[in-house]
N, C-alpha and C positions, 0 to 999 in steps of 0.2 A: 665226858657227857656233861652238858650244861645242867645247872640246877633246875631250871623250869622243865626241861625235858625229862629229867629223872623224876621230878615230882609228878608229872603227867603220867609217866609209865607206872609209877607206884600207885597212883590213884586208879588207873585202869585195872591193874592187877587186883587191887583191893576190892574194886567193884565186882570183879568176876571171881572172887575167892572161892565160893562154894562150887561153881562149875569146874574151876581149875582143879580143886581138890578131888572132885568126882572123877575127872579125866585121869589124874595121876593115879588114883586108886584102881581104875580100870586097866591102866597100863601096867601097873605093878602086878595085878592079878593075872594078866595074860602070861601064859607059859612061854618063856623065852630063855630058859636056862642055857648057858653056853659053857662047855660044849653040850649038845651038838649045835646050838645056835639056830634052832628052828624059831623063826620070828613071824610065822603066819598069823599067830594069835594077836600079836602087837599090831600088825598091819591091819587086821580086821577091826581092832579097836579104833585105830586112826581113821579108817574109811567110814566106820559107823559114826564117829564124832563129826567128821566133815559132812556126812549126809544129814545129821541132825541140825547142823548149822546151815543147811541149804546149799552146800558146796558139792557139786558133782565131782566124784573121784573115780579113778579106775585102778585096778590092780594089774600090774605087768610083772610076769615072773618067768625068768629062764629056769629058776629052781623053785618049785612050788612051796618048798619049806622056808624060803627067804624072799617073799614077794616085795615088789616096790609099790608104793601108793603114790599116784600122780594126780594132782589137782591143780586147778587154776583159780587163784583168788585175786580179784580186782586187777587182772593183768599180770600177776606175778606167779611164776611157776613154783610149786611147792612139791618136793619129792622126799619120801622117806626111802632111803636106799640101803641096800646091803652092800657094804664096801669090803671086799676081800683084802684090799691093801691095808686097812686098819683092823681087819677081823672084827668088825662091828657094824652098827647101823649109824647112818648119818641123815640128818634132815638138811636138805638143800633149799635155800630160798634164793631163787634166781630173779633178781630185780629187773631183768630185761623184759620190757613189755612183750606180751605174747603176740 
């Protein structure tokens, strides 16, 4: 990563420090102990956070205890997925314009 890009990222993170800490605290507080790996609380936090930012999101769940949060941000698909292959959750940022 180039120095100017790293500096810009650092500056943006620093500017959003308090909201990021608040989000991290909400994520840690959400019940998601594995096993059994029930992640509905974490998905609810992510969906609420996106809504607070004005980003519409939907929950899609084959298994209600492990829902997916799907949103579109400036033409980029963002998904929080339950991934059985890795036995954990994954955030997918798909840079393909929607």
